[in-house]
C-alpha positions in Angstrom: -16.0 8.5 16.4 -19.2 7.4 14.7 -21.0 9.7 12.2 -24.8 9.6 12.5 -26.7 9.5 9.3 -30.3 8.8 8.3 -31.8 8.6 4.8 -34.9 7.1 3.3 -33.9 4.1 1.2 -36.0 5.1 -1.8 -34.6 8.6 -1.7 -31.0 7.2 -1.3 -31.5 4.9 -4.3 -32.9 7.8 -6.4 -30.0 10.0 -5.5 -27.3 7.5 -6.4 -27.2 7.9 -10.2 -24.2 5.5 -10.6 -26.3 2.5 -9.4 -28.8 0.8 -11.6 -31.4 -1.1 -9.6 -33.0 -4.0 -11.6 -35.6 -4.8 -9.0 -36.8 -3.9 -5.5 -38.4 -6.7 -3.5 -40.5 -5.3 -0.7 -40.9 -1.7 0.4 -38.2 1.0 -0.1 -39.8 3.3 2.4 -37.3 2.5 5.1 -35.1 4.6 7.2 -31.4 3.7 6.6 -28.7 4.7 9.1 -25.8 2.4 8.2 -24.4 0.3 5.3 -21.9 -2.6 5.7 -20.7 -5.7 3.9 -19.9 -7.5 7.2 -22.8 -9.2 8.9 -21.1 -8.9 12.3 -21.2 -5.1 11.9 -24.9 -4.9 11.1 -26.9 -2.7 13.4 -30.5 -1.5 13.5 -31.2 0.4 10.3 -28.4 -1.1 8.2 -28.3 -2.0 4.5 -26.4 -5.3 4.4 -24.4 -5.8 1.1 -24.3 -9.4 0.0 -20.9 -9.5 -1.6 -20.0 -12.6 -3.6 -16.4 -13.3 -2.7 -13.9 -15.9 -3.8 -14.5 -18.1 -0.8 -17.6 -16.7 0.9 -20.9 -15.6 -0.5 -22.6 -12.8 1.5 -26.0 -13.9 0.3 -25.6 -16.8 2.8 -25.5 -14.4 5.7 -28.7 -12.5 4.8 -30.8 -14.1 7.6 -28.0 -13.3 10.1 -28.0 -9.7 9.0 -31.8 -9.5 9.2 -31.7 -10.9 12.7 -29.1 -8.2 13.7 -31.3 -5.4 12.6 -30.8 -4.9 8.8 -33.7 -3.2 7.1 -32.6 -4.0 3.6 -30.3 -6.2 1.6 -28.2 -5.3 -1.5 -28.2 -8.4 -3.5 -27.4 -9.9 -6.9 -30.1 -12.5 -6.6 -33.2 -13.0 -4.5 -32.8 -14.6 -1.1 -35.3 -16.1 1.3 -36.0 -13.4 3.8 -38.8 -11.0 4.7 -36.8 -7.8 4.6 -36.5 -5.5 1.6 -34.1 -6.5 -1.2 -32.5 -4.2 -3.7 -31.3 -6.2 -6.7 -28.3 -4.9 -8.7 -25.9 -6.5 -11.2 -22.7 -6.0 -9.1 -23.0 -5.6 -5.3 -19.2 -4.7 -5.0 -19.5 -1.7 -7.3 -23.0 -0.5 -6.2 -22.2 -0.6 -2.4 -19.4 1.9 -2.8 -21.5 4.5 -4.5 -24.4 3.9 -2.1 -22.1 4.2 0.9 -20.7 7.5 -0.6 -24.2 8.9 -1.0 -25.4 7.7 2.4 -22.5 9.6 4.0 -23.1 12.7 1.8 -20.1 12.2 -0.6 -17.4 13.0 2.0 -14.5 12.8 -0.5 -15.9 15.7 -2.5 -15.4 17.9 0.6 -11.9 16.7 1.4 -8.6 17.1 -0.5 -8.1 13.3 -1.1 -5.0 12.2 -2.8 -4.7 8.5 -4.0 -1.3 6.9 -4.5 -0.8 3.7 -6.4 2.2 1.7 -7.6 4.0 -1.5 -6.8 6.6 0.2 -4.6 6.8 3.4 -2.7 3.1 4.0 -1.8 3.6 4.0 1.9 6.6 6.3 2.0 5.1 8.7 -0.6 1.9 8.9 1.4 3.8 9.6 4.6 5.9 12.3 3.0 3.0 14.0 1.3 1.0 14.0 4.5 3.8 15.8 6.3 3.9 18.4 3.6 0.2 19.0 3.7 0.4 19.3 7.5 3.1 21.9 7.1 0.8 23.7 4.6 -1.7 24.0 7.4 -4.2 21.3 6.4 -5.3 18.8 9.0 -4.3 15.6 7.2 -4.9 11.9 7.7 -3.3 8.8 6.1 -5.0 5.6 5.0 -2.8 2.8 4.0 -0.5 -0.2 4.9 0.4 1.1 8.3 -3.1 2.2 9.4 -5.4 -0.8 8.9 -5.8 -4.5 8.1 -6.0 -3.7 4.4 -4.0 -1.2 2.4 -7.3 0.2 1.1 -10.4 -0.5 3.2 -13.5 -2.0 1.7 -15.8 0.6 0.2 -18.4 0.7 3.0 -15.7 1.1 5.6 -13.8 3.7 3.5 -16.7 6.0 3.0 -17.6 5.9 6.7 -13.9 6.6 7.5 -13.8 9.6 5.2 -17.0 10.9 6.8 -15.5 10.5 10.2 -12.3 12.3 9.2 -14.4 15.2 7.7 -16.5 15.3 10.9 -13.5 15.7 13.1 -12.2 18.7 11.0 -9.8 16.9 8.7 -9.1 18.8 5.4 -6.9 16.3 3.5 -6.6 12.5 3.3 -3.7 10.8 1.6 -4.5 7.2 0.9 -2.7 4.2 -0.7 -4.8 2.6 -3.4 -3.9 -1.0 -4.1 -4.5 -2.9 -7.3 -6.7 -5.3 -5.3 -8.8 -2.3 -4.2 -9.2 -1.0 -7.7 -10.1 -4.5 -9.1 -12.5 -5.2 -6.2 -14.1 -1.7 -6.5 -13.2 -0.5 -3.0 -12.8 3.1 -4.1 -16.0 3.4 -6.1 -17.7 6.6 -5.1 -14.5 8.3 -4.1 -13.4 11.6 -5.7 -9.7 12.3 -5.7 -8.2 15.8 -5.9 -5.1 14.1 -7.4 -3.8 10.6 -8.0 -0.1 9.5 -8.1 1.6 6.7 -9.9 4.9 5.6 -8.5 5.9 2.6 -10.6 4.9 -0.9 -11.7 7.0 -4.0 -10.9 6.3 -7.7 -10.4 3.8 -8.4 -7.6 0.4 -9.9 -7.0 0.4 -12.0 -10.2 -1.3 -14.7 -8.2 -4.3 -12.4 -8.2 -4.0 -10.5 -11.5 -2.6 -13.4 -13.6 -0.6 -11.1 -15.9 1.4 -7.9 -15.8 -1.0 -6.4 -18.3 -4.0 -7.1 -16.0 -2.0 -5.7 -13.1 -1.3 -2.5 -14.9 -4.9 -2.2 -16.2 -6.1 -2.4 -12.6 -3.8 0.5 -11.5 -4.6 2.5 -14.6 -8.3 2.7 -13.5 -7.3 5.3 -10.9 -6.2 7.7 -13.7 -9.6 8.1 -15.3 -12.3 10.8 -15.0 -14.3 8.6 -12.7 -11.8 9.3 -10.0 -9.8 12.4 -10.8 -8.7 15.1 -13.3 -5.2 15.6 -11.9 -2.6 12.9 -12.4 1.0 12.8 -11.1 3.0 10.2 -12.9 6.6 8.8 -12.8 7.8 9.2 -16.3 11.0 7.2 -15.7 8.8 4.0 -15.3 7.9 2.3 -18.5 4.3 1.9 -17.5 4.2 5.4 -16.2 5.3 6.6 -19.6 2.6 4.5 -21.2 0.0 6.1 -18.9 1.2 9.6 -19.8 0.9 8.8 -23.5 -2.6 7.4 -22.9 -3.7 10.6 -21.1 -2.0 13.0 -23.5 -4.9 13.5 -25.8 -7.6 13.9 -23.1 -8.0 17.7 -22.6 -10.1 17.1 -19.5 -7.2 15.4 -17.7 -4.2 17.3 -16.4 -1.1 15.2 -16.2 2.1 16.2 -14.4 5.2 14.0 -14.6 8.2 13.6 -12.3 11.6 11.9 -12.8 15.0 11.5 -11.4 16.4 14.2 -13.7 14.3 16.7 -11.8 16.7 16.5 -9.0 20.4 17.6 -8.7 23.2 17.3 -6.3 21.8 14.1 -4.7 23.4 12.8 -1.5 22.2 9.6 0.1 23.1 8.1 3.5 21.6 5.3 5.6 19.3 7.6 7.4 18.6 10.5 5.0 18.7 11.8 1.5 19.2 15.4 0.3 18.8 16.9 -3.1 18.2 20.1 -5.0 14.8 20.6 -6.7 13.6 23.9 -8.3 16.9 25.5 -7.1 16.0 24.8 -3.5 17.7 22.3 -1.1 15.5 19.5 0.3 16.1 16.7 2.8 14.2 13.6 3.9 14.8 11.6 7.1 14.6 8.3 5.2 17.8 6.8 3.7 18.4 5.1 0.3 18.6 7.0 -2.9 15.6 5.2 -4.3 13.5 7.1 -1.8 14.3 10.3 -3.7 11.7 9.2 -6.2 9.1 9.0 -3.4 10.1 12.5 -2.3 9.8 13.8 -5.8 6.3 12.2 -6.2 5.1 13.8 -2.9 6.7 17.2 -3.7 5.3 17.3 -7.2 1.8 16.3 -6.0 2.0 19.0 -3.3 3.0 21.7 -5.7 0.1 20.9 -8.0 -2.2 21.2 -4.9 -1.0 24.7 -4.4 1.6 24.1 -1.7 4.6 26.5 -1.8 8.1 25.2 -2.2 8.9 26.6 1.2 6.2 24.5 2.9 7.3 21.5 0.8 10.9 21.8 2.0 9.8 22.2 5.6 7.3 19.4 5.4 9.8 16.9 3.9 12.4 17.8 6.6 9.8 17.4 9.3 8.6 14.0 8.2 9.8 11.2 10.5 11.3 8.0 9.2 8.7 5.5 8.1 8.6 2.2 10.0 10.1 -0.6 8.0 11.1 1.6 5.1 14.9 1.7 5.0 14.7 1.8 8.8 18.1 2.0 10.4 18.6 0.0 13.6 21.4 1.0 15.9 22.5 -0.4 19.3 26.1 0.9 19.1 27.4 -1.8 16.7 30.2 -1.0 14.2 28.2 -2.0 11.1 24.9 -0.7 9.7 21.6 -2.5 10.0 18.6 -1.6 7.8 15.1 -3.1 7.9 13.0 -2.7 4.7 9.7 -3.9 3.4 11.2 -4.8 0.0 9.3 -7.9 -1.2 9.4 -7.5 -5.0 12.4 -8.0 -7.3 12.5 -4.3 -8.2 12.2 -3.1 -4.5 14.9 -5.5 -3.4 17.3 -4.4 -6.2 16.7 -0.7 -5.2 17.4 -1.4 -1.6 20.6 -3.3 -2.3 21.9 -0.7 -4.8 21.2 2.0 -2.1 23.1 -0.1 0.4 26.1 -0.5 -2.0 26.2 3.3 -2.4 26.4 3.8 1.3 29.3 1.3 2.2 32.9 1.6 1.2 34.2 -0.3 -1.8 35.8 -3.0 0.3 32.8 -3.4 2.7 30.1 -6.0 2.2 26.4 -5.9 1.7 24.8 -8.7 3.7 21.2 -9.7 3.0 18.6 -11.6 5.0 15.3 -12.2 3.2 12.7 -14.7 2.2 9.4 -14.8 0.2 5.9 -15.1 1.6 3.8 -18.2 1.1 0.5 -18.2 -0.7 1.6 -15.3 -2.9 3.1 -14.8 -6.4 5.5 -17.7 -6.8 7.0 -16.5 -10.1 8.9 -13.7 -8.4 10.8 -16.0 -6.0 13.6 -17.1 -8.4 13.8 -13.5 -9.7 14.4 -12.3 -6.1 17.0 -14.9 -5.6 18.8 -13.7 -8.7 18.6 -10.1 -7.6 19.9 -11.1 -4.1 23.1 -12.7 -5.4 23.7 -10.1 -8.1 23.7 -7.2 -5.7 24.6 -8.6 -2.3 27.9 -10.3 -1.2 26.5 -12.6 1.4 22.9 -13.9 1.4 20.9 -15.7 4.1 17.6 -17.1 2.7 15.1 -17.5 5.5 11.4 -17.8 6.3 9.1 -14.9 5.6 5.4 -15.5 6.5 5.3 -19.0 4.8 1.6 -19.3 5.7 0.4 -22.7 4.6 3.3 -23.4 2.3 6.5 -25.3 3.2 9.2 -22.8 4.0 11.9 -25.1 2.6 10.1 -25.3 -0.7 9.9 -21.5 -0.9 13.6 -21.3 -0.1 14.5 -23.8 -2.8 12.5 -21.8 -5.3 14.4 -18.6 -4.4 17.7 -20.5 -4.6 16.8 -21.6 -8.2 17.3 -18.0 -9.3 20.3 -17.4 -7.0 22.4 -20.4 -8.1 23.3 -19.0 -11.5 25.0 -16.0 -9.9 27.0 -17.9 -7.4 30.8 -17.6 -7.6 33.8 -17.9 -5.3 33.3 -14.4 -3.9 29.7 -14.8 -3.0 28.0 -17.1 -0.6 24.4 -18.1 0.2 23.0 -19.9 3.2 19.6 -21.2 4.1 18.4 -20.8 7.7 14.6 -21.1 8.0 14.6 -19.8 11.6 14.4 -16.0 10.9 15.9 -15.0 14.3 18.9 -17.4 13.7 19.4 -16.1 10.2 19.5 -12.5 11.4 21.9 -13.5 14.2 24.2 -15.3 11.8 24.2 -12.2 9.5 25.2 -10.0 12.4 27.9 -12.5 13.4 29.4 -12.4 9.9 29.4 -8.5 9.6 32.6 -6.7 9.9 33.1 -3.0 10.7 31.8 -0.9 7.8 29.5 -3.6 6.4 25.7 -3.2 6.1 23.1 -5.8 6.9 19.8 -5.5 5.0 16.8 -7.4 6.5 14.2 -7.4 3.8 10.6 -8.5 3.3 8.6 -7.9 6.4 9.4 -4.2 7.2 6.9 -2.8 9.7 5.1 -6.2 10.3 5.0 -7.2 13.9 4.0 -10.9 13.3 5.1 -13.9 11.3 2.4 -16.1 9.8 3.3 -19.8 10.0 0.4 -22.1 9.1 -2.7 -20.9 10.9 -0.7 -19.1 13.6 0.4 -15.4 13.8 3.5 -15.3 16.0 5.0 -12.1 17.3 8.0 -11.2 15.2 9.4 -7.7 14.4 12.6 -7.5 12.3 13.5 -4.2 14.0 12.8 -5.4 17.5 14.5 -8.7 17.1 17.5 -6.9 15.6 17.8 -4.6 18.6 17.6 -7.5 21.0 20.3 -9.4 19.1 22.6 -6.4 18.7 22.3 -5.4 22.4 23.0 -9.0 23.5 26.2 -9.2 21.4 27.7 -6.0 22.7 
């Protein structure tokens, strides 16, 4: 679906109070019908936003955009072209606000909920969307499972929100990544509520420090974006965020924590608990997913959803692909595929696995770490693996342009200190072979956790994306062994 818009450029600029224009080169009396940061998506009547990226400078594509029909450029410096140029200090920030105004501020007409945190964003969004659907709101989800980026670039996001509104959508639940907040992808978006799940170690190759990582996520809990904040008080950074907001009378902060729930019962494929004296159940296993359910339920309650609809919505939510996803082909041991790719997430998954199996049964783990990403977490994940699993197969996980053996060695550096006679670790860089070996070693009652890739259907090795789904490969291997 494509939303048709048309505005006068001069009027659009005058209406977007958040954008300060330092200079207009050429005439602003132009009709504008599109805005994009991608020169290949430029059409007649477009504003082309010349984003200065880490590797590519959009200013270098100005002539291509003009040839494709752009009527104006959003720039940080003058370029050699005959079409109108709007000069601003920061194109990334300005284009989000301009896109929002061009599409008539769609987020203000929707119930948009933004969810951020290191772990749990996808599951929380999925559960909350199911609740809002039960409440009677037509609801869409934007996140890890719906597009190439967790959070779309701002021009794409505002167009997408406008399209959802145009088709009758009433609510949008979206994952908001720390990259998106740093790179200003949600500028111009108004959130009915924002949710903080937790903060662990991830993306330090981008943010450089935990403090900068937290600072990026904390931006979502400011008056620019929302006045309603739902925050995990059990997380140390969540507690800091609550303290920071406590003196701001314009901000309403609601917290949630594990002690809100009673009578918790967790299995491989579901979790049940009591909340506000009512029994709830979700179709996703692992006790750690209780926190995601509490986040979704608390947010829904603050949006005016009844406990009855929250209960029915959680129960109706299907399992989330790659999030403690059970794989069964009739084998006599459990198999779970999970996206856990941080030390904290891996620990949560392994603790949940330990709670499911008997005291004499083993937790067997297959995992690796991605290449071209935060290297500092690799030995920490190795340490977590050996501390909480009985048998570990270190393997390849999207090595990209790094050497898979080097990555495995860095993981092993953290694992070696926890090795003892009762625990074993193997390295098998062929992920299919590693999964097969884990299955061959499993005895009745054991559980095999395959972590890191979750829902992903490909494996990136060098410049190639090769088909590989942990769940599908597991089913194939299990069926072949029976």
